C-alpha positions in Angstrom: -0.3 -18.1 -2.8 3.1 -19.4 -3.7 6.0 -17.1 -4.4 7.6 -17.9 -7.7 9.8 -14.8 -7.9 13.2 -16.5 -7.9 14.8 -13.8 -5.8 18.3 -14.3 -7.3 17.2 -13.2 -10.8 15.4 -10.1 -9.6 18.0 -9.1 -7.0 20.8 -9.5 -9.6 18.7 -7.6 -12.2 18.1 -4.7 -9.7 21.7 -4.7 -8.6 23.1 -4.6 -12.1 20.7 -2.2 -13.7 19.6 0.2 -10.9 15.9 -0.9 -11.3 14.0 0.3 -8.3 10.8 -1.5 -9.0 9.7 -4.4 -6.8 8.4 -7.5 -8.5 6.6 -10.5 -7.1 5.6 -13.5 -9.2 2.8 -15.6 -7.6 0.8 -18.8 -8.3 -2.5 -19.2 -6.5 -4.0 -22.6 -5.6 -7.3 -21.0 -5.0 -10.2 -20.5 -7.4 -9.7 -17.2 -9.3 -12.2 -14.6 -8.2 -11.2 -11.4 -10.0 -10.7 -8.4 -7.6 -10.6 -10.7 -4.5 -7.7 -12.7 -6.0 -5.9 -9.6 -7.2 -6.2 -8.1 -3.7 -4.8 -11.3 -2.1 -1.9 -11.2 -4.5 -1.1 -7.5 -3.8 -1.3 -8.2 0.0 1.0 -11.2 -0.4 3.5 -9.0 -2.3 3.4 -6.3 0.3 4.1 -8.8 3.0 7.1 -10.0 1.1 8.4 -6.5 0.5 7.7 -5.7 4.1 9.9 -8.6 5.2 12.6 -7.7 2.6 12.8 -4.1 3.8 13.0 -5.2 7.4 15.9 -7.6 6.7 17.9 -5.3 4.4 17.4 -1.9 6.0 15.7 -2.5 9.3 12.8 -0.5 8.0 9.3 -1.2 9.3 6.4 -0.6 7.0 2.8 -1.3 7.6 -0.4 -1.6 5.6 -4.2 -1.5 6.0 -5.9 -3.8 3.5 -9.2 -2.2 4.3 -8.1 1.0 2.5 -7.2 -0.8 -0.8 -9.1 0.4 -3.8 -8.5 -0.7 -7.4 -9.6 -0.2 -10.9 -9.0 -2.3 -14.0 -6.8 -0.8 -16.7 -6.1 -1.8 -20.3 -2.9 -3.8 -20.9 -2.1 -1.8 -24.0 -2.2 1.4 -22.1 -0.2 0.0 -19.2 2.7 -1.3 -21.2 2.9 1.3 -24.1 2.4 4.7 -22.6 5.5 6.6 -21.5 4.4 9.5 -19.3 5.2 11.4 -16.1 1.9 12.7 -14.7 1.6 15.6 -12.3 -0.3 13.2 -10.1 2.6 11.1 -8.7 0.7 7.9 -8.4 -0.3 7.9 -12.0 3.1 7.8 -13.7 3.3 5.1 -16.3 5.0 1.8 -15.6 7.5 2.5 -18.5 8.3 5.9 -17.0 8.9 4.4 -13.5 11.0 1.6 -14.9 13.2 3.8 -17.1 13.5 6.9 -14.9 14.3 6.1 -11.3 15.2 9.0 -9.0 19.0 8.5 -9.1 19.1 7.5 -12.8 20.1 4.2 -14.3 21.4 2.6 -17.4 18.1 0.9 -18.2 16.9 1.0 -21.8 13.6 0.3 -23.6 15.3 -3.0 -24.5 15.6 -3.8 -20.8 12.0 -2.9 -20.3 10.9 -5.1 -23.2 13.2 -8.0 -22.1 11.9 -8.2 -18.5 8.3 -8.0 -19.7 8.8 -10.7 -22.3 10.2 -12.9 -19.5 7.3 -12.1 -17.2 4.6 -12.3 -19.9 5.8 -14.8 -22.5 2.4 -15.2 -24.1 1.9 -11.5 -24.7 -0.4 -8.9 -23.2 -3.8 -9.9 -24.6 -4.3 -12.5 -21.8 -3.7 -10.1 -19.0 -6.1 -8.6 -16.5 -4.5 -5.6 -14.7 -5.7 -3.9 -11.5 -4.2 -0.6 -10.5 -4.3 -0.1 -6.8 -4.5 3.0 -4.7 -1.3 4.0 -2.8 -2.9 5.1 0.5 -3.0 1.7 2.1 0.7 1.3 3.0 3.5 3.5 4.1 5.6 1.6 1.6 4.4 4.3 -0.9 5.3 7.4 1.2 8.8 7.8 -0.2 7.6 7.7 -3.8 4.8 10.1 -3.2 7.3 12.7 -1.9 8.7 13.3 -5.4 9.2 10.5 -8.0 6.1 8.4 -8.0 4.4 5.4 -6.4 2.3 2.6 -7.9 1.0 -0.8 -7.1 -0.3 -3.0 -9.9 -1.5 -6.6 -9.8 -1.5 -8.5 -13.2 -3.2 -11.8 -13.7 -1.9 -13.8 -16.7 -4.8 -16.0 -17.6 -2.6 -18.1 -19.9 -0.2 -19.1 -17.1 -2.6 -18.8 -14.2 -0.2 -16.6 -12.2 0.0 -13.1 -10.8 2.8 -10.5 -11.2 2.6 -7.7 -8.7 4.7 -4.6 -9.4 5.5 -2.0 -6.7 7.1 1.4 -7.2 8.1 3.8 -4.5 11.4 5.6 -4.3 12.6 9.2 -3.6 15.7 11.3 -4.2 
């Protein structure tokens, strides 16, 4: 996997907007193998976030890939549903983006802008895996109150992955 995230954009975006989601943009040189490739992308992203958290906050997180479970979800549902579910790991992507624990100035226009940048060819060519949150202590803060989520998205038109991680607390 090759990291294409371009940290300066995402760091500036997070700093200026209060976005608490983590993004990782990846290109794989290996043959695409559905769940196996998605799992590889999610692990790569977690290793990146693990390193970032250590450098920024001296925070150690761990993960156990053998506990990872996923199911495929529909792209229309993933991008268009705005909901906070009682089950904290099932909050919608839009809800998690727009409603971080400490508030933000993010708008639906920001949500649409970042997703248009990440998925310039639309949502029809995406395959989305929604991962369990019991495989890393990265998710523990979010499960306390706000929510936690890990999603790997394969864009068939660009042959790349976007991994989105959510975990924050008050």
